[in-house]
Every structure is written in structure tokens, then in C-alpha cells.
C-alpha positions in Angstrom: -15.9 -83.6 102.7 -17.0 -85.7 99.8 -15.0 -86.5 96.7 -17.1 -84.3 94.5 -16.7 -81.3 96.9 -13.0 -81.9 96.9 -12.9 -81.9 93.1 -14.8 -78.6 93.0 -12.5 -77.1 95.5 -9.5 -78.1 93.4 -11.1 -76.6 90.3 -11.9 -73.3 92.2 -8.4 -73.1 93.5 -7.0 -73.5 90.0 -9.5 -70.9 88.5 -7.3 -67.8 88.9 -4.3 -69.5 87.2 -6.5 -70.8 84.3 -8.1 -67.4 83.9 -4.7 -65.7 83.7 -3.5 -68.2 81.2 -6.7 -67.7 79.1 -6.3 -63.9 79.1 -2.7 -64.2 78.2 -3.5 -66.5 75.3 -6.1 -64.0 74.0 -3.7 -61.1 74.3 -1.0 -63.1 72.4 -3.4 -63.9 69.6 -4.6 -60.3 69.2 -1.0 -59.1 69.2 0.0 -61.6 66.5 -2.9 -60.5 64.3 -2.3 -56.8 64.7 1.0 -55.5 66.1 3.2 -58.1 64.6 1.9 -57.6 61.1 2.1 -53.8 61.4 5.7 -53.9 62.7 6.7 -55.9 59.7 5.1 -53.4 57.4 6.7 -50.4 59.2 10.1 -52.1 59.1 9.8 -52.8 55.3 8.6 -49.3 54.5 11.4 -47.8 56.5 14.1 -49.9 54.8 12.4 -49.1 51.4 12.7 -45.3 52.1 16.3 -45.7 53.1 17.1 -47.7 50.0 15.3 -45.1 47.8 17.4 -42.3 49.4 20.6 -44.2 48.8 19.5 -44.9 45.2 18.7 -41.3 44.6 22.1 -40.2 46.0 23.8 -42.7 43.8 22.0 -41.5 40.7 22.9 -37.9 41.5 26.6 -38.7 42.1 26.6 -40.8 38.9 25.1 -37.8 36.9 27.7 -35.4 38.4 30.5 -37.8 37.6 29.4 -38.3 34.0 29.1 -34.5 33.6 32.5 -33.9 35.1 34.1 -36.6 32.8 32.4 -35.1 29.8 33.4 -31.6 30.7 37.1 -32.6 31.1 37.1 -34.6 27.9 35.2 -32.1 25.8 36.8 -29.0 27.2 33.7 -26.9 28.0 30.6 -27.3 30.1 28.3 -26.2 27.2 29.4 -29.3 25.2 28.9 -31.5 28.2 25.4 -30.2 28.7 24.7 -30.7 25.0 25.9 -34.4 25.2 23.8 -35.0 28.3 20.8 -33.4 26.8 21.2 -35.6 23.7 21.5 -38.7 25.9 18.3 -37.8 27.9 16.5 -37.0 24.6 17.4 -40.4 23.2 16.3 -42.1 26.5 13.0 -40.2 26.4 12.4 -41.2 22.8 13.1 -44.8 23.6 10.7 -44.8 26.6 8.1 -42.9 24.5 8.3 -45.6 21.8 7.9 -48.4 24.4 4.8 -46.9 26.1 1.5 -48.8 25.9 -0.8 -47.4 23.2 -4.1 -48.0 25.0 
């Protein structure tokens, strides 16, 4: 067997391993361009929804606490509703004055 034939035989014996490595590299690149990016987006959106739910619960509990404190200090729930309505009216007027006038 000549030297060239022996070299070709070595290359042909190594071919399945090289092909497997090549296919694995392609699969890794495709996964990095698709699945890895999507998994980050899904993770961030999930954490964002959880944070939004906790924030909404905190706002509701804060509103109920303020209402209960006003009801205790003012003595009636009608007065507490009036004070809260006035606060929301002032907040709405402030936001209305800050809007863009395009």
C-alpha cells in the first residue's frame, strides 16, 4: 500500500467522527441563534408578569390600608371615600396638566 493510499484510508476512517462533529457544531449554532434567545425572552416576560402581579397586589393593599386609616381617623366611610376621591381628582388634574399637547 502506498503512502497516499494510507493517507486516504486514515481520512476515510476519520470521516464519521468529523461528520458527527460538524453536525453537532451546526446544531449548536442553530440552537444559540433560536432557542437560547427565546428562552431569555420567555424568562424575562414571566418574571415581568410576576412582578406586575405583585405590584398590583401591593397597590391594592396600600389603597385598602389608606382607606381603613382614613375611615378610622374620620369616623365614617363616606368621609374616607370623599377624601380618596379628592386625592384621585387632584392626581388626575396633575396628570392632565402634564400631558403632551400635540
